[in-house]
Legacy VTK file of the C-alpha trace (Angstrom):
# vtk DataFile Version 3.0
C-alpha trace
ASCII
DATASET POLYDATA
POINTS 312 float
-12.546 69.214 -36.976
-12.035 65.851 -38.464
-14.733 63.306 -38.783
-14.663 60.830 -35.963
-14.717 57.036 -36.551
-15.402 55.808 -33.046
-19.139 54.726 -33.363
-21.177 51.725 -32.566
-22.280 49.653 -35.596
-24.926 47.070 -34.407
-23.091 45.120 -31.555
-19.671 46.143 -32.925
-17.482 49.116 -32.193
-15.288 50.792 -34.679
-11.920 51.654 -33.331
-11.287 54.782 -31.274
-8.088 56.492 -30.453
-6.824 58.640 -27.567
-3.752 60.122 -25.727
-2.797 60.871 -22.128
-2.727 64.459 -20.895
0.564 65.927 -19.549
-0.184 65.735 -15.780
3.136 64.623 -14.267
6.477 66.120 -13.574
7.807 69.692 -13.547
6.701 70.345 -17.188
3.021 69.786 -16.421
0.797 72.771 -16.004
-2.602 74.200 -17.032
-1.275 75.655 -20.209
0.494 72.288 -21.348
-2.734 70.347 -20.250
-5.146 72.685 -22.060
-2.811 72.759 -25.280
-2.699 68.893 -25.636
-6.458 68.430 -24.968
-7.490 71.059 -27.702
-4.867 69.692 -30.069
-6.061 66.197 -29.523
-9.545 67.161 -30.302
-8.264 69.087 -33.405
-6.561 66.108 -34.928
-9.650 63.984 -34.449
-8.716 61.945 -31.353
-11.673 60.469 -29.462
-10.484 60.586 -25.857
-7.800 62.052 -23.346
-6.835 60.373 -20.256
-5.471 61.060 -16.790
-4.269 58.792 -13.942
-3.926 58.941 -10.219
-0.898 58.782 -7.872
-1.524 59.781 -4.259
2.187 60.235 -3.362
5.685 59.294 -4.332
7.516 57.785 -1.301
11.288 58.536 -1.072
11.787 54.753 -0.185
11.490 52.116 -2.789
8.161 50.436 -3.309
7.031 46.918 -3.932
5.156 46.237 -7.254
4.126 42.538 -7.978
6.769 41.302 -5.676
9.561 43.542 -7.157
11.225 46.378 -5.438
11.388 49.526 -7.454
11.967 53.334 -7.426
9.094 55.356 -8.873
9.706 57.621 -11.625
10.850 61.145 -10.738
7.719 62.573 -12.658
5.536 61.047 -10.011
6.774 63.527 -7.452
4.109 65.855 -8.951
0.936 64.493 -10.330
-2.144 66.637 -10.972
-5.401 65.413 -9.450
-7.273 63.523 -12.339
-10.844 64.571 -11.876
-9.895 68.187 -11.325
-7.995 68.064 -14.518
-10.707 66.648 -16.582
-13.201 69.219 -15.239
-10.661 71.834 -16.345
-10.308 70.111 -19.836
-14.322 69.928 -20.129
-14.272 73.591 -20.400
-11.631 73.625 -23.190
-13.145 71.054 -25.435
-16.477 70.080 -26.917
-16.529 66.586 -28.098
-13.634 64.453 -26.808
-14.134 61.735 -24.203
-12.453 62.446 -20.718
-11.089 59.369 -19.063
-9.152 58.037 -15.980
-6.673 55.251 -16.399
-6.930 54.499 -13.463
-8.236 55.792 -10.132
-7.327 53.665 -7.209
-10.739 52.695 -6.174
-10.115 51.471 -2.647
-8.667 54.952 -1.566
-12.050 56.613 -2.176
-15.410 57.046 -0.618
-18.040 55.771 -3.105
-20.452 58.644 -2.448
-17.779 61.349 -2.717
-16.180 59.773 -5.891
-19.747 59.163 -7.485
-20.614 62.855 -7.034
-17.285 64.046 -8.319
-17.399 61.802 -11.462
-21.005 62.804 -12.002
-20.054 66.402 -11.768
-17.421 66.124 -14.359
-19.865 64.110 -16.674
-22.465 66.982 -16.194
-19.956 69.729 -16.956
-18.684 67.903 -20.011
-22.037 67.119 -21.356
-21.821 63.291 -20.747
-18.164 62.900 -21.808
-16.713 61.203 -18.695
-15.240 57.556 -18.554
-14.110 56.182 -15.275
-11.227 53.706 -15.120
-10.672 52.132 -11.801
-8.031 49.831 -10.510
-7.453 48.000 -7.205
-4.223 49.551 -6.411
-0.839 47.983 -5.577
1.200 50.614 -3.557
1.183 49.885 0.130
2.259 53.326 1.211
-0.925 54.866 -0.532
-3.105 52.485 1.401
-1.415 53.364 4.659
-1.732 57.012 3.962
-5.625 56.620 3.178
-6.023 54.649 6.148
-7.377 51.522 4.166
-5.988 47.980 4.330
-4.733 46.405 1.227
-6.256 43.074 2.363
-9.564 42.464 0.683
-9.123 45.318 -1.925
-10.739 43.257 -4.648
-13.807 42.958 -2.481
-13.711 46.725 -1.831
-13.463 47.398 -5.459
-16.628 45.401 -6.210
-18.675 47.121 -3.389
-17.358 50.545 -4.377
-18.762 49.888 -7.902
-21.982 48.684 -6.598
-22.216 51.688 -4.152
-21.410 54.195 -6.917
-24.056 52.747 -9.269
-26.570 52.819 -6.385
-25.844 56.604 -6.000
-26.101 57.289 -9.571
-29.596 55.879 -9.600
-33.024 57.535 -8.917
-33.139 59.239 -5.414
-33.626 58.382 -2.723
-30.573 56.071 -2.828
-29.136 53.688 -0.340
-26.457 50.941 -0.174
-25.511 48.412 2.477
-22.425 46.298 2.336
-19.400 45.076 4.306
-17.335 48.006 3.711
-19.651 50.802 2.602
-23.127 51.893 3.804
-25.139 54.745 2.499
-28.297 55.697 4.417
-31.275 56.510 2.401
-30.548 59.887 0.977
-30.664 62.357 -1.834
-27.330 62.543 -3.623
-26.734 64.646 -6.821
-25.806 65.548 -9.225
-26.455 62.472 -11.326
-24.553 61.590 -14.450
-25.840 63.135 -17.679
-26.824 59.664 -19.061
-29.444 57.876 -16.806
-27.432 54.640 -17.445
-24.496 56.158 -15.564
-20.879 56.799 -16.448
-18.958 53.959 -18.353
-16.632 52.251 -16.003
-13.465 50.276 -16.927
-11.443 48.178 -14.768
-7.731 48.321 -15.043
-7.257 44.559 -14.418
-4.580 42.085 -15.463
-4.963 39.120 -12.979
-7.445 36.374 -13.546
-9.471 37.482 -10.542
-9.585 41.132 -11.604
-10.609 40.292 -15.058
-13.391 37.931 -13.905
-14.546 40.693 -11.340
-14.670 43.132 -14.099
-16.972 40.793 -16.293
-19.263 39.983 -13.386
-19.957 43.694 -12.741
-20.429 44.460 -16.428
-17.404 46.753 -16.568
-15.154 47.352 -19.578
-11.685 46.304 -19.494
-8.663 48.560 -19.541
-5.532 46.418 -20.146
-1.920 47.505 -20.710
-0.044 46.361 -23.859
2.620 43.953 -22.943
2.586 42.052 -26.122
0.156 40.227 -28.435
0.076 37.059 -26.482
-0.806 38.703 -23.096
-3.342 40.965 -24.620
-4.972 37.945 -26.444
-5.024 35.942 -23.321
-6.489 38.737 -21.145
-9.172 39.501 -23.699
-10.064 35.970 -24.255
-10.470 35.474 -20.465
-12.660 38.564 -20.334
-14.862 37.488 -23.134
-15.388 34.096 -21.440
-16.132 35.611 -18.125
-18.438 38.032 -19.685
-20.389 35.123 -21.377
-20.537 33.279 -17.991
-21.934 36.256 -16.317
-24.786 36.385 -18.929
-23.315 39.366 -20.823
-22.706 39.882 -24.692
-18.914 40.243 -24.967
-19.398 42.256 -28.167
-21.111 44.995 -26.052
-18.136 45.234 -23.529
-15.459 48.042 -24.030
-11.881 46.885 -24.174
-9.665 50.084 -23.944
-6.075 49.189 -24.498
-3.389 51.453 -22.819
0.159 51.598 -24.514
2.725 52.881 -22.127
4.696 54.866 -24.679
4.105 56.754 -27.846
4.422 55.885 -31.518
7.710 54.263 -32.328
10.253 56.112 -34.480
11.538 52.957 -36.138
9.501 49.714 -37.172
9.010 46.942 -34.511
10.944 43.932 -35.901
8.150 41.802 -34.694
5.725 43.454 -37.065
2.337 45.303 -36.892
1.762 46.388 -33.301
-0.081 49.133 -31.187
3.387 50.014 -29.850
4.948 50.331 -33.399
5.139 53.129 -36.018
2.104 54.861 -37.375
2.118 52.358 -40.442
2.447 49.430 -37.989
-0.322 50.610 -35.685
-2.610 51.060 -38.880
-1.900 47.495 -39.952
-2.587 46.144 -36.418
-6.029 47.863 -36.164
-8.020 45.072 -37.954
-6.360 42.341 -35.749
-7.248 44.468 -32.624
-10.893 44.838 -33.817
-11.193 41.106 -34.428
-9.781 40.513 -30.912
-12.530 42.843 -29.447
-10.357 45.964 -28.687
-12.571 49.044 -29.002
-10.310 51.847 -28.330
-6.367 52.356 -27.905
-4.636 55.359 -26.268
-1.018 56.103 -25.843
0.870 57.501 -22.931
3.989 59.067 -24.678
6.985 60.199 -22.375
7.792 64.015 -22.566
6.390 66.413 -25.128
3.139 65.277 -26.740
3.450 67.382 -29.990
5.115 64.719 -32.213
2.815 62.101 -31.000
-0.256 64.098 -31.661
0.745 64.698 -35.256
1.382 60.947 -35.669
-2.131 60.374 -34.017
-3.641 62.501 -36.637
-1.966 60.620 -39.357
-3.144 57.397 -37.953
-6.689 58.520 -37.640
-6.603 59.745 -41.281
-5.210 56.309 -42.465
-7.871 54.406 -40.604
-10.739 56.623 -41.612
LINES 1 313
312 0 1 2 3 4 5 6 7 8 9 10 11 12 13 14 15 16 17 18 19 20 21 22 23 24 25 26 27 28 29 30 31 32 33 34 35 36 37 38 39 40 41 42 43 44 45 46 47 48 49 50 51 52 53 54 55 56 57 58 59 60 61 62 63 64 65 66 67 68 69 70 71 72 73 74 75 76 77 78 79 80 81 82 83 84 85 86 87 88 89 90 91 92 93 94 95 96 97 98 99 100 101 102 103 104 105 106 107 108 109 110 111 112 113 114 115 116 117 118 119 120 121 122 123 124 125 126 127 128 129 130 131 132 133 134 135 136 137 138 139 140 141 142 143 144 145 146 147 148 149 150 151 152 153 154 155 156 157 158 159 160 161 162 163 164 165 166 167 168 169 170 171 172 173 174 175 176 177 178 179 180 181 182 183 184 185 186 187 188 189 190 191 192 193 194 195 196 197 198 199 200 201 202 203 204 205 206 207 208 209 210 211 212 213 214 215 216 217 218 219 220 221 222 223 224 225 226 227 228 229 230 231 232 233 234 235 236 237 238 239 240 241 242 243 244 245 246 247 248 249 250 251 252 253 254 255 256 257 258 259 260 261 262 263 264 265 266 267 268 269 270 271 272 273 274 275 276 277 278 279 280 281 282 283 284 285 286 287 288 289 290 291 292 293 294 295 296 297 298 299 300 301 302 303 304 305 306 307 308 309 310 311
C-alpha cells in the first residue's frame, strides 16, 4: 500500500486523486468493478466514484437547450449506492463517492438512510455528490416536476441532514415533511456524510455555498474552472463560511492524455502535465481530482499510480 497524500494541514488540503468505477455499458460487471476498486487502492488512489442514470430514452434528449443522443453505454448503468456498498467490502481505506446522484428524484429519508448504510458498512468512507438533474424524461418517470428543482435540492439536503441528526428527527418544508421519528442508521461520523454539489450555474454554485456543501465541477478548461471556484469562494464568504475549509472536487471527463496538451499543464493532460498543474489547482482551492476514462481502466490506473508517486 502506498502512502497517501490527501490530508488536512491546518485549513488547507493537500491534493487527493481518484477514478470512476466501470459501472456502465456491456463491459461493466461485478468482477470489473471490484478489480478497478482494488487496483485503485493498491496504487494509492484516494477515491473511487459512481454516478446515476435512471434510464436512457430511445428518443433524443434536451441538455442545456441542445438536443442530443445519449451514449450507448447509458443503456445499462449500475445503481450507484449498491455498487459502493459492494466496493466497501472489497476495500479498506479508499473513499466511496457519487458524482452525482440526481437529488430531486429521491425521497430524502430513503436516500439519507441508504447513504448512512454505505457509510457505516465502509467505516465512514462515503462521499455524497448531488446534482439538480437535467433530463426531463427522468423527472417524468419519477413523477417529479422539473420546475423548482433547485428549491427541491435545497430542501432535500436540509431534510437529509435532519435525518442524520440525533433521534427523534423531524423536518417540515414545502416539498418534504418528516414526522417526528426514529430513523437509523446514522452516518459513522456524527457530523454526517460529506456532501458535494455538482453545480455549474451561478445559482447552483451559490446554493452549494449557502448550504455549506463542497463543489464538484467538471473541467471545461482553466478559465471556466477559475470562474466557478472564484464564485464559490465569494459565495462561501458571503454565507459566513471559510472557503479554505470547503472541498472542491474536480471531475475530468476523460483519462490521462497520450500526447501533451498543446496549451500546457492541465488536469486533462499527460501524467507530467497533470503533475505540473497540481500547484496551480491547489492555489485555486481544488482539493481533489478524479478522472472518468472511457473503456478499460488499466492503463489509466497505471498512470494514476505514477502521478501519485510524482506528487508525493
